[in-house]
Residue frames as qw, qx, qy, qz and C-alpha x, y, z in Angstrom:
[[0.665, 0.192, 0.166, 0.703, -44.11, -11.23, 37.18],
 [0.129, -0.759, -0.125, 0.626, -43.01, -7.61, 37.66],
 [0.549, 0.644, 0.349, 0.403, -43.27, -5.43, 34.54],
 [0.379, -0.040, -0.043, 0.923, -41.16, -2.29, 33.93],
 [0.130, 0.629, 0.382, -0.664, -42.98, 0.95, 34.54],
 [0.540, 0.719, 0.430, 0.087, -44.84, 2.37, 31.55],
 [0.041, 0.956, -0.168, -0.239, -42.50, 5.39, 31.52],
 [0.440, -0.451, 0.680, 0.375, -39.57, 3.08, 30.59],
 [0.573, 0.407, 0.672, 0.233, -41.50, 1.78, 27.58],
 [0.266, 0.946, 0.175, -0.056, -42.08, 5.38, 26.49],
 [0.253, -0.813, 0.420, 0.315, -38.36, 6.14, 27.02],
 [0.560, -0.142, 0.732, 0.361, -37.22, 3.18, 24.90],
 [0.502, 0.665, 0.529, 0.163, -39.58, 4.07, 22.05],
 [0.077, 0.986, -0.037, -0.140, -38.32, 7.66, 22.12],
 [0.437, -0.607, 0.555, 0.365, -34.70, 6.48, 22.12],
 [0.645, 0.238, 0.653, 0.316, -35.32, 4.52, 18.93],
 [0.366, 0.877, 0.288, 0.116, -36.28, 7.74, 17.16],
 [0.132, -0.952, 0.249, 0.123, -33.16, 9.57, 18.35],
 [0.623, -0.332, 0.607, 0.365, -30.66, 6.88, 17.27],
 [0.394, 0.650, -0.319, -0.565, -29.60, 7.78, 13.74],
 [0.952, 0.294, 0.024, -0.084, -29.49, 5.20, 10.93],
 [0.456, 0.697, -0.498, 0.242, -25.77, 5.96, 10.61],
 [0.338, -0.536, 0.661, -0.402, -25.22, 4.91, 14.24],
 [0.885, -0.002, 0.376, -0.274, -27.10, 1.66, 13.72],
 [0.830, 0.533, -0.160, 0.023, -25.22, 0.90, 10.51],
 [0.158, 0.748, -0.593, 0.254, -21.85, 1.54, 12.17],
 [0.548, -0.375, 0.680, -0.310, -22.51, -1.37, 14.53],
 [0.924, 0.271, 0.183, -0.200, -23.40, -3.76, 11.71],
 [0.664, -0.215, 0.545, 0.466, -20.82, -5.93, 9.98],
 [0.207, 0.580, -0.338, -0.712, -19.73, -4.26, 6.72],
 [0.776, 0.342, 0.528, -0.051, -21.25, -5.77, 3.58],
 [0.601, 0.755, 0.102, 0.240, -19.13, -3.75, 1.15],
 [0.530, -0.580, 0.169, 0.596, -15.56, -2.49, 0.82],
 [0.510, 0.852, 0.078, 0.088, -14.50, 0.23, -1.63],
 [0.683, -0.417, 0.263, 0.539, -10.80, 0.32, -2.55],
 [0.431, 0.887, -0.136, -0.097, -8.85, 2.75, -4.70],
 [0.825, -0.214, 0.289, 0.436, -5.63, 1.39, -6.15],
 [0.061, -0.703, 0.351, 0.616, -2.86, 3.28, -7.91],
 [0.765, 0.560, -0.062, -0.313, -3.07, 2.92, -11.67],
 [0.304, 0.611, -0.731, -0.005, 0.53, 1.68, -11.90],
 [0.363, -0.188, 0.851, -0.330, -0.28, -0.95, -9.27],
 [0.747, 0.342, 0.342, -0.456, -3.42, -1.87, -11.20],
 [0.647, 0.627, -0.367, -0.233, -1.47, -2.41, -14.42],
 [0.303, 0.537, -0.775, 0.136, 1.36, -4.42, -12.87],
 [0.005, 0.073, -0.919, 0.387, -0.24, -6.31, -9.97],
 [0.558, -0.092, -0.139, -0.813, -3.89, -6.40, -11.02],
 [0.635, -0.087, -0.757, -0.127, -4.14, -10.12, -10.23],
 [0.167, -0.039, -0.718, 0.674, -4.14, -9.17, -6.55],
 [0.482, -0.101, -0.027, -0.870, -7.66, -7.84, -7.08],
 [0.758, -0.103, -0.570, -0.298, -8.79, -11.46, -7.22],
 [0.435, 0.004, -0.737, 0.518, -7.00, -12.13, -3.92],
 [0.182, -0.054, 0.358, -0.914, -9.09, -9.44, -2.23],
 [0.688, -0.072, -0.261, -0.673, -12.28, -10.97, -3.56],
 [0.713, -0.036, -0.699, 0.051, -11.24, -14.42, -2.32],
 [0.221, 0.040, -0.630, 0.743, -10.54, -12.85, 1.10],
 [0.245, 0.058, 0.316, -0.915, -13.73, -10.83, 1.49],
 [0.554, -0.013, -0.375, -0.743, -16.56, -12.21, -0.61],
 [0.542, -0.173, -0.822, -0.002, -16.92, -15.58, 1.19],
 [0.207, -0.269, -0.629, 0.700, -17.50, -13.48, 4.31],
 [0.095, 0.772, 0.628, -0.027, -20.37, -11.61, 2.66],
 [0.135, -0.759, 0.039, 0.635, -18.39, -8.46, 1.86],
 [0.662, 0.670, 0.281, 0.184, -18.72, -7.22, -1.73],
 [0.523, -0.409, 0.218, 0.715, -15.47, -5.79, -3.14],
 [0.430, 0.876, 0.207, 0.067, -15.44, -2.68, -5.34],
 [0.608, -0.362, 0.231, 0.667, -12.07, -1.61, -6.78],
 [0.413, 0.902, 0.125, 0.015, -11.32, 1.53, -8.79],
 [0.743, -0.029, 0.121, 0.658, -8.02, 2.54, -10.38],
 [0.093, 0.992, 0.081, 0.038, -6.62, 6.09, -10.29],
 [0.500, 0.589, -0.364, 0.520, -3.23, 7.82, -10.56],
 [0.567, -0.147, -0.604, 0.540, -1.25, 7.71, -7.33],
 [0.038, 0.067, -0.254, 0.964, -1.87, 11.34, -6.29],
 [0.548, -0.244, -0.267, -0.755, -5.62, 10.95, -6.91],
 [0.707, -0.223, -0.670, 0.035, -5.62, 7.73, -4.91],
 [0.359, -0.112, -0.530, 0.760, -4.15, 9.56, -1.90],
 [0.224, -0.126, 0.006, -0.966, -6.67, 12.37, -2.34],
 [0.627, -0.295, -0.573, -0.437, -9.51, 9.82, -2.21],
 [0.565, -0.260, -0.675, 0.398, -8.43, 8.85, 1.29],
 [0.135, -0.114, -0.304, 0.936, -8.71, 12.47, 2.35],
 [0.293, 0.121, -0.046, -0.947, -11.83, 13.65, 0.58],
 [0.617, -0.052, -0.561, -0.550, -14.00, 10.65, -0.40],
 [0.521, -0.316, 0.579, -0.542, -15.87, 9.20, 2.57],
 [0.929, 0.144, 0.003, -0.342, -17.03, 6.24, 0.50],
 [0.654, 0.476, -0.568, 0.153, -13.47, 4.93, 0.07],
 [0.844, -0.534, 0.004, -0.053, -12.41, 2.48, 2.78],
 [0.718, -0.441, 0.383, 0.378, -8.85, 1.69, 1.74],
 [0.444, 0.789, -0.350, -0.240, -6.12, 2.24, -0.81],
 [0.917, -0.091, 0.333, 0.198, -3.85, -0.36, -2.40],
 [0.825, -0.441, -0.281, 0.214, -1.09, -0.41, -1.67],
 [0.045, 0.888, -0.301, 0.345, 1.45, 1.38, 0.54],
 [0.535, 0.151, -0.668, 0.494, 4.38, 0.63, 2.78],
 [0.511, -0.682, -0.503, 0.142, 3.55, 0.78, 6.46],
 [0.262, 0.398, -0.168, 0.863, 3.99, 4.28, 7.84],
 [0.324, -0.544, -0.644, 0.430, 3.04, 6.18, 10.96],
 [0.129, -0.471, -0.193, 0.851, 1.54, 9.53, 11.86],
 [0.082, 0.031, -0.505, -0.859, -0.63, 9.86, 8.74],
 [0.582, 0.104, 0.265, -0.762, -4.10, 8.98, 10.03],
 [0.721, 0.227, -0.545, -0.364, -3.96, 5.51, 8.48],
 [0.664, -0.357, 0.607, -0.250, -4.23, 2.02, 9.94],
 [0.424, 0.443, -0.744, -0.265, -2.90, -1.30, 8.65],
 [0.954, -0.162, -0.129, -0.216, -3.74, -4.99, 8.91],
 [0.639, -0.538, 0.532, 0.142, -1.21, -7.40, 10.41],
 [0.732, 0.168, 0.575, 0.324, -1.03, -9.15, 7.05],
 [0.047, 0.499, -0.355, -0.789, 0.44, -7.36, 4.03],
 [0.779, 0.488, 0.146, -0.366, -1.12, -7.83, 0.61],
 [0.890, 0.379, -0.115, 0.226, 2.28, -8.68, -0.87],
 [0.646, -0.555, 0.155, 0.501, 5.99, -8.59, -0.14],
 [0.474, 0.877, 0.043, 0.060, 7.34, -5.78, -2.25],
 [0.700, -0.248, 0.153, 0.652, 10.86, -5.08, -3.35],
 [0.223, 0.953, -0.007, -0.207, 12.27, -1.77, -4.55],
 [0.810, 0.059, 0.264, 0.519, 15.03, -1.80, -7.12],
 [0.051, -0.783, 0.201, 0.587, 17.44, 0.74, -8.55],
 [0.755, 0.503, 0.365, 0.207, 17.45, 0.82, -12.34],
 [0.124, -0.827, 0.283, 0.470, 20.44, 2.35, -14.14],
 [0.662, 0.671, -0.288, -0.169, 22.35, 2.31, -17.42],
 [0.965, -0.073, 0.025, 0.251, 24.87, -0.47, -17.95],
 [0.608, 0.434, -0.085, 0.660, 27.44, 2.13, -18.97],
 [0.353, -0.918, -0.044, -0.174, 27.01, 4.18, -15.77],
 [0.453, 0.620, -0.497, 0.405, 30.53, 5.24, -14.75],
 [0.342, -0.533, 0.557, -0.537, 30.02, 4.67, -11.01],
 [0.379, 0.047, -0.924, -0.007, 30.42, 1.00, -9.91],
 [0.666, -0.500, -0.262, -0.488, 27.45, -0.40, -7.99],
 [0.310, 0.199, -0.760, 0.535, 28.28, -0.77, -4.29],
 [0.223, -0.492, -0.797, 0.270, 24.87, -1.10, -2.75],
 [0.061, -0.879, -0.473, -0.008, 22.62, 1.61, -1.42],
 [0.350, -0.701, 0.044, 0.621, 25.44, 4.09, -0.64],
 [0.413, 0.138, 0.549, 0.713, 25.96, 4.30, -4.42],
 [0.069, 0.761, 0.572, 0.297, 22.81, 6.44, -4.59],
 [0.333, -0.740, -0.201, 0.549, 24.24, 9.25, -2.42],
 [0.042, -0.665, 0.197, 0.720, 24.45, 12.57, -4.30],
 [0.190, 0.091, 0.795, 0.569, 23.13, 10.96, -7.49],
 [0.423, 0.070, -0.132, -0.894, 20.11, 12.11, -9.47],
 [0.157, 0.162, 0.962, -0.156, 17.26, 9.82, -8.39],
 [0.437, -0.045, -0.287, -0.851, 13.80, 9.50, -9.89],
 [0.042, 0.229, 0.961, -0.146, 10.62, 7.86, -8.67],
 [0.123, -0.573, -0.651, -0.482, 6.89, 8.17, -9.19],
 [0.154, -0.411, 0.170, -0.882, 5.29, 11.22, -7.60],
 [0.726, -0.421, -0.002, -0.544, 3.80, 10.34, -4.22],
 [0.862, -0.021, -0.464, 0.202, 6.11, 7.41, -3.45],
 [0.422, -0.842, 0.234, -0.240, 7.32, 7.78, 0.14],
 [0.916, 0.166, -0.278, 0.237, 10.72, 6.14, -0.16],
 [0.087, 0.792, -0.394, 0.457, 12.89, 8.49, 1.90],
 [0.573, -0.581, 0.479, -0.324, 12.81, 6.53, 5.19],
 [0.984, 0.050, 0.171, -0.023, 13.55, 3.27, 3.41],
 [0.686, 0.584, -0.223, 0.371, 16.90, 4.44, 2.06],
 [0.722, -0.528, -0.125, 0.430, 19.90, 4.36, 4.37],
 [0.431, 0.359, 0.100, 0.822, 20.87, 7.87, 3.30],
 [0.098, -0.474, -0.351, 0.801, 20.62, 11.31, 4.81],
 [0.379, 0.799, 0.447, -0.133, 18.00, 13.56, 3.26],
 [0.013, 0.869, -0.258, -0.422, 20.79, 15.97, 2.26],
 [0.312, -0.332, 0.792, 0.406, 22.35, 13.16, 0.20],
 [0.432, 0.431, 0.787, 0.091, 19.21, 12.63, -1.90],
 [0.148, 0.346, -0.267, -0.887, 18.61, 14.55, -5.11],
 [0.330, 0.327, 0.885, -0.041, 15.13, 13.36, -6.11],
 [0.309, 0.101, -0.326, -0.888, 12.87, 14.16, -9.05],
 [0.465, 0.263, 0.763, -0.363, 9.26, 12.98, -8.74],
 [0.148, 0.169, -0.650, -0.726, 7.85, 11.85, -12.09],
 [0.691, 0.040, -0.021, -0.721, 4.50, 10.78, -13.47],
 [0.983, 0.013, 0.086, -0.162, 5.48, 7.14, -14.13],
 [0.718, -0.383, 0.469, 0.343, 8.42, 4.77, -14.52],
 [0.682, 0.495, 0.381, 0.380, 8.45, 5.07, -18.33],
 [0.119, 0.972, -0.022, 0.200, 9.14, 8.80, -18.01],
 [0.529, -0.742, 0.396, 0.112, 12.00, 8.05, -15.64],
 [0.801, 0.004, 0.490, 0.345, 13.48, 5.50, -18.05],
 [0.511, 0.764, 0.216, 0.328, 13.36, 8.00, -20.89],
 [0.143, -0.957, 0.226, -0.113, 15.34, 10.38, -18.69],
 [0.739, -0.421, 0.475, 0.225, 17.85, 7.59, -18.04],
 [0.756, 0.419, 0.368, 0.342, 18.27, 7.13, -21.78],
 [0.319, 0.843, 0.045, 0.431, 19.10, 10.82, -22.24],
 [0.613, -0.002, -0.421, 0.668, 21.29, 10.87, -19.09],
 [0.184, -0.618, 0.012, -0.765, 19.14, 13.47, -17.33],
 [0.728, -0.522, 0.227, -0.382, 18.84, 11.16, -14.35],
 [0.100, 0.528, -0.840, 0.075, 21.11, 8.48, -12.86],
 [0.037, -0.062, -0.983, 0.169, 18.80, 5.96, -11.14],
 [0.572, -0.273, -0.272, -0.724, 15.09, 5.11, -11.25],
 [0.101, -0.088, 0.881, -0.454, 13.60, 3.54, -8.12],
 [0.684, -0.030, -0.176, -0.707, 10.48, 1.40, -8.46],
 [0.866, -0.169, 0.364, -0.298, 8.93, -2.00, -7.72],
 [0.152, -0.558, 0.777, 0.248, 11.55, -4.65, -8.41],
 [0.464, 0.005, 0.886, 0.014, 9.74, -7.91, -9.16],
 [0.449, 0.578, 0.679, 0.055, 7.03, -6.87, -11.62],
 [0.212, 0.923, 0.169, -0.272, 6.95, -3.16, -12.52],
 [0.122, -0.734, 0.492, 0.453, 10.56, -2.65, -13.63],
 [0.350, -0.102, 0.847, 0.386, 10.88, -5.77, -15.83],
 [0.391, 0.625, 0.675, -0.012, 7.42, -5.31, -17.30],
 [0.163, 0.924, 0.041, -0.344, 8.09, -1.65, -18.22],
 [0.201, -0.582, 0.633, 0.469, 11.49, -2.45, -19.72],
 [0.415, 0.172, 0.854, 0.261, 9.97, -5.20, -21.87],
 [0.333, 0.790, 0.496, -0.136, 7.19, -2.90, -23.05],
 [0.099, 0.925, -0.175, -0.322, 9.78, -0.28, -24.07],
 [0.892, 0.410, -0.070, 0.178, 12.14, -2.85, -25.64],
 [0.119, 0.841, -0.405, 0.340, 15.03, -1.69, -23.44],
 [0.903, -0.430, 0.017, -0.019, 15.85, -4.76, -21.32],
 [0.871, 0.132, -0.050, 0.471, 19.43, -5.02, -22.65],
 [0.289, 0.694, -0.101, 0.652, 20.40, -1.41, -21.96],
 [0.360, -0.683, 0.251, -0.583, 19.90, -1.35, -18.20],
 [0.431, 0.013, -0.835, 0.342, 20.78, -3.11, -14.97],
 [0.546, -0.617, -0.093, -0.560, 18.61, -3.35, -11.88],
 [0.345, 0.159, -0.781, 0.495, 19.72, -4.00, -8.30],
 [0.532, -0.627, -0.550, -0.146, 17.44, -4.90, -5.40],
 [0.015, 0.575, -0.343, 0.743, 17.58, -2.25, -2.67],
 [0.232, -0.118, 0.750, -0.609, 15.24, -3.76, -0.08],
 [0.360, -0.346, -0.804, -0.321, 12.22, -5.97, 0.49],
 [0.173, 0.007, 0.523, -0.835, 9.37, -4.65, 2.61],
 [0.139, 0.470, 0.870, -0.046, 5.77, -5.75, 3.13],
 [0.137, -0.106, -0.263, -0.949, 3.16, -3.69, 1.27],
 [0.098, 0.313, 0.812, -0.483, -0.28, -3.18, 2.79],
 [0.134, -0.650, -0.589, -0.462, -3.90, -2.59, 2.01],
 [0.240, -0.017, -0.369, 0.898, -4.17, 0.73, 3.85],
 [0.193, -0.672, -0.701, -0.141, -7.31, 1.89, 5.67],
 [0.159, -0.640, 0.056, -0.750, -8.78, 5.09, 7.06],
 [0.194, -0.003, -0.791, 0.580, -8.74, 5.12, 10.85],
 [0.538, -0.176, 0.033, -0.824, -12.44, 4.68, 11.66],
 [0.624, -0.153, 0.660, -0.389, -14.56, 1.99, 13.37],
 [0.867, 0.403, 0.053, -0.287, -15.71, 0.40, 10.12],
 [0.480, 0.660, -0.576, 0.032, -12.08, -0.11, 9.07],
 [0.279, -0.432, 0.797, -0.316, -11.30, -2.11, 12.20],
 [0.809, 0.143, 0.462, -0.334, -14.04, -4.58, 11.26],
 [0.765, 0.613, -0.159, -0.121, -12.74, -4.86, 7.69],
 [0.173, 0.671, -0.700, 0.169, -9.18, -5.34, 8.92],
 [0.565, -0.260, 0.709, -0.334, -10.27, -8.07, 11.31],
 [0.880, 0.352, 0.232, -0.217, -11.88, -9.97, 8.43],
 [0.555, 0.733, -0.394, 0.008, -8.79, -9.48, 6.26],
 [0.068, -0.600, 0.761, -0.237, -6.36, -10.76, 8.88],
 [0.705, -0.088, 0.628, -0.319, -8.47, -13.76, 9.82],
 [0.852, 0.480, 0.121, -0.168, -8.98, -14.79, 6.20],
 [0.418, 0.745, -0.517, 0.057, -5.33, -14.28, 5.21],
 [0.327, -0.464, 0.783, -0.254, -4.27, -16.48, 8.12],
 [0.813, 0.151, 0.492, -0.271, -6.72, -19.18, 7.04],
 [0.748, 0.649, -0.095, -0.099, -5.59, -19.03, 3.41],
 [0.149, 0.734, -0.651, 0.122, -1.92, -19.13, 4.39],
 [0.468, -0.331, 0.775, -0.266, -2.26, -22.11, 6.73],
 [0.828, 0.282, 0.421, -0.241, -4.34, -24.08, 4.24],
 [0.512, -0.128, 0.615, 0.586, -1.84, -23.56, 1.42],
 [0.402, 0.749, 0.521, 0.080, -4.47, -21.73, -0.65],
 [0.025, -0.931, 0.090, 0.352, -2.56, -18.44, -0.55],
 [0.359, -0.432, 0.667, 0.489, 0.42, -20.04, -2.27],
 [0.446, 0.387, 0.762, 0.264, -1.88, -21.44, -4.95],
 [0.211, 0.908, 0.331, -0.148, -3.45, -18.02, -5.53],
 [0.092, -0.862, 0.309, 0.391, -0.14, -16.19, -5.92],
 [0.450, -0.193, 0.765, 0.419, 1.37, -18.95, -8.05],
 [0.431, 0.576, 0.677, 0.157, -1.59, -18.89, -10.45],
 [0.134, 0.966, 0.152, -0.162, -1.32, -15.10, -10.69],
 [0.711, 0.479, -0.096, 0.505, 2.40, -15.31, -11.55],
 [0.109, -0.825, 0.217, -0.510, 3.24, -13.39, -8.37],
 [0.879, -0.319, -0.324, 0.145, 4.79, -16.11, -6.21],
 [0.546, 0.198, -0.292, 0.760, 7.87, -13.90, -5.55],
 [0.133, -0.408, 0.123, -0.895, 5.59, -11.32, -3.95],
 [0.641, -0.463, -0.579, -0.200, 3.51, -13.67, -1.80],
 [0.292, -0.727, 0.317, -0.534, 3.27, -12.28, 1.75],
 [0.496, 0.078, -0.806, 0.315, 4.87, -14.18, 4.58],
 [0.516, -0.636, -0.556, 0.142, 3.58, -14.65, 8.09],
 [0.020, 0.885, -0.044, 0.463, 3.70, -11.12, 9.58],
 [0.726, -0.675, 0.118, 0.059, 5.34, -12.47, 12.74],
 [0.841, 0.022, 0.176, 0.512, 8.45, -13.02, 10.63],
 [0.338, 0.803, 0.073, 0.485, 8.82, -9.36, 9.61],
 [0.526, -0.072, -0.367, 0.764, 11.55, -7.39, 11.41],
 [0.166, -0.859, -0.411, 0.255, 10.68, -4.38, 13.52],
 [0.448, -0.259, 0.159, 0.841, 13.47, -2.28, 11.99],
 [0.135, 0.491, 0.528, 0.679, 11.09, -0.79, 9.42],
 [0.300, -0.852, -0.419, -0.098, 8.87, 0.83, 12.04],
 [0.545, -0.600, -0.032, 0.585, 11.98, 2.25, 13.71],
 [0.403, 0.044, 0.369, 0.836, 13.27, 3.75, 10.46],
 [0.027, -0.670, -0.516, -0.533, 9.93, 5.40, 9.68],
 [0.435, -0.835, -0.306, 0.141, 9.60, 6.86, 13.19],
 [0.555, -0.406, 0.117, 0.717, 13.18, 8.15, 13.05],
 [0.277, 0.287, 0.453, 0.798, 12.52, 9.81, 9.67],
 [0.183, -0.777, -0.479, -0.365, 9.25, 11.42, 10.80],
 [0.533, -0.722, -0.211, 0.388, 10.85, 12.67, 14.02],
 [0.451, -0.324, 0.234, 0.798, 13.58, 14.41, 12.00],
 [0.022, -0.100, -0.491, -0.865, 11.25, 15.59, 9.22],
 [0.210, 0.387, 0.723, -0.533, 7.96, 16.44, 10.99],
 [0.063, 0.467, 0.677, 0.565, 4.83, 16.70, 8.87],
 [0.101, -0.086, 0.200, -0.971, 3.07, 20.02, 9.50],
 [0.681, 0.021, 0.112, -0.723, -0.38, 18.58, 8.80],
 [0.510, -0.047, 0.858, -0.033, -1.46, 14.94, 9.00],
 [0.046, -0.025, -0.770, -0.636, -2.63, 13.35, 5.77],
 [0.364, -0.500, -0.698, -0.360, -6.04, 12.60, 7.24],
 [0.205, -0.341, 0.351, -0.847, -7.92, 14.68, 9.77]]
């Protein structure tokens, strides 16, 4: 049998010393995922935390979830290397983020307004040139079929603040999550009978990752497991038990491509000077 020259053995031993532990770890399957979720999301859709554990933990990936205000959540993606993903955002482009095929839930955005508002509701065009409010950091512009010049937006700390401004007529419409957040907040404030809410659109909402090799592995696990859970009927059981059946994600092949077009069109006309993530 021919043996490799001794100099090759020396070379291989030397190479082992020059390969960093970080390089070796990057090739290993992740054993942990750290997620930051917006505090409003945490309060209203916290049962989805269990969904993430059902997705990842059978695959040997420990799930760590922390809750922060929306602006701090976004900052974590920029400045905290330990954070893998944030929960949850609409799919967007050009921001240094990557997305699974599967959303974490199917979100709807509604317009909340006073029952005695003098302008009759006629769909989304009703919002043109009205005083709109939504939570600071929400990126809703490309989802509204309005020109930017037609939008008069105030960004607020939370939906409750927006509702208080509706009560005092300092704002005309509050835009927020339709299925859970708006009804839950109205009930907590005892104001259900004073307002109307209209559904503006449904769009898938995603667990959103930094664009790095580790994320691609975590996304692959997420998509494979979500497909398995969907086909087995387990996903429906999970969302039903959590009281979130209206938000259960559908097969991503069923989602229209119009959303990606709208986001690209908006970014082309309103270029971002600096990407969110470098």
